[in-house]
C-alpha positions in Angstrom: 136.4 69.6 -83.1 139.3 71.6 -82.7 142.3 69.7 -82.4 146.4 70.2 -82.9 146.6 67.0 -84.8 148.4 68.6 -87.5 151.0 70.0 -85.5 151.7 67.0 -84.2 152.0 64.8 -87.1 154.3 67.6 -88.6 156.5 68.3 -85.4 157.5 64.3 -85.9 157.4 64.2 -89.8 154.8 61.8 -90.4 152.3 61.9 -93.5 148.6 61.5 -93.3 149.0 58.1 -94.7 151.0 56.6 -92.1 149.3 57.8 -89.5 146.2 56.4 -90.9 147.8 53.0 -91.4 148.6 53.3 -87.6 145.4 53.5 -86.4 143.6 52.0 -89.2 141.5 54.5 -90.5 141.7 56.3 -93.8 144.2 58.7 -95.2 140.9 60.8 -96.0 139.8 60.5 -92.3 143.0 61.8 -91.0 142.9 64.7 -93.4 139.3 65.7 -92.2 139.9 65.3 -88.4 142.6 67.8 -89.1 140.4 70.3 -90.7 137.7 70.1 -88.1 135.5 68.3 -90.9 134.8 65.2 -88.9 134.7 64.7 -85.5 136.4 61.5 -84.2 135.1 58.4 -82.0 136.2 58.0 -78.8 137.9 55.2 -79.6 139.3 56.8 -82.6 140.6 59.8 -80.4 142.2 57.7 -77.9 143.9 55.9 -80.6 145.1 58.6 -82.0 146.5 60.0 -78.2 148.2 56.9 -77.7 149.8 57.1 -80.9 151.1 60.9 -80.4 151.8 59.7 -76.2 149.4 62.3 -75.3 146.2 62.9 -73.0 142.8 63.2 -75.3 142.5 66.5 -73.7 146.1 67.7 -75.0 145.0 66.3 -78.7 141.6 68.4 -78.6 139.7 71.3 -77.4 137.1 70.9 -75.0 134.5 73.8 -75.8 132.7 72.9 -72.6 135.7 73.1 -70.3 137.2 77.1 -69.1 140.6 77.7 -70.2 
C-alpha cells in the first residue's frame, strides 16, 4: 500500500527504530511498510496516523478513491 510514511518520518528526524518503539512494532515492520512490502493492519495504521498527528487518509494512498 503506497504511503508517505518515510517522508513524514524523515521530516521529523525520527529513525525507524524510534518510530517502531513508539507504536510497538519491530523496526523491520516499519521498513517493510515504508517499502510498500507490507500492508499494515487498521489498528497499526491508526497508531501511525496518531503518532504523526495526521489523518489515515493523508498517510496512506487509497487506490479506490479518485484523485
